[in-house]
N, C-alpha and C positions, 0 to 999 in steps of 0.2 A: 317484183317487177311493177313498174309504173303502169297504172291502168290506161293512161293516155298512150303509152308505147304500144300496148296490145291493141287498143282501139284503132290507132293509126295504121298499124301493120297487119291487122287480121286478114284483110282481103288479099294482100300480096302473099301472106303465109299460106292461105288456102290455095291460091293459084299454084304455089310451089309443089303441092301434092297432086296436081292434075297433070300427070304424065311428065316425061322428060322435057318436053317443050315448055310446059308450065314452070318447071324449075328454072329453066334458062330465062324465061320472061321475068320471073320474080327476082332472079339474081341481077338482071340488067336494071330492072326498076329500082332495086334496093341500092344501087351504086351511088345515086345522087344524094339521097337522104338515108343514111345508114340507120336501120331500125334493128335493135338487138333481138326482138321477137321474131322478125322475119328471118334474120341471119340464122338464128337457132334452128328454125324449121327447114331452111334451105340446106343446112348441114345434115340434118336428119334424113332428108329426102335424097341428097346426093349419096349418102351411105346406102340407102335402100336401093337406089338405082344401080350402084356398083355391085351390091350383093346379088341383085337379080341378074345382072350381066354375068357375074361369076357362076351362078347356078346354071345359067343358060349354056355357058361354055362347058361346064362339067357334064351337063346332060347330052351335049352333042358329041363329046369325046368318049364318054363312058355310057354304056347301056345300063342306066340305073333304074329305068322304068318307073315303077310305082313310087320309089323313094324320091325321084325328081318331082313327081306330083305333090308329094307331101312337103317337100322343100318350097315349092311354089306357093302352096297353101299357107305355109308358115310366113313367107315374105308378105303375102296378102294380109295376114293377120297383123303383122308388124306395121304395115302401111295403115291399116284401119285404126290401130291404136294411136298412131301419130296423127291421123286425120281427125279423129275424135278429140284428141288433145288440142289441136289448133282451133277447131270449131268452138271449144269451150274456153278458149283464150288462155290455155296453159302451156308452159314449156315442159311438156311431158316427154321424157326421154323414152326412146324405143327400148323395150326390154332386151337384155343381153348385150346389145351392141351400141346403144345410145351414147354412153359415155365415151366409147372409142370413136364414134363418128364425130362427136364434138371436139375431141382431142386431135384426131387426124386431119380434120378440115377446118381447124380454128382460123386459118388465114383466109378462109372464104367468108364473105359477108362482112 
């Protein structure tokens, strides 16, 4: 990846990891000047948001108790890996699902 692409997009990519609103803001800001680094991290974060939403639905429909807490902790760990990657200027895919997120959301960004 070009170092200039990372430098230009790092702030927007970091914003994408700051809640759902941050992802929307980064997506809108990235529409004018497409930055591949930002798009990569937006796709990763959209995947995490949907995964978190899915776990939330499962937790409300099923009484999974402690397992739900473990799933939420796992999602947080995945978020942390992505966030550390973006702060280091890397396109670091989230373990387990990062490749799928890039494939499923390739039209985004």
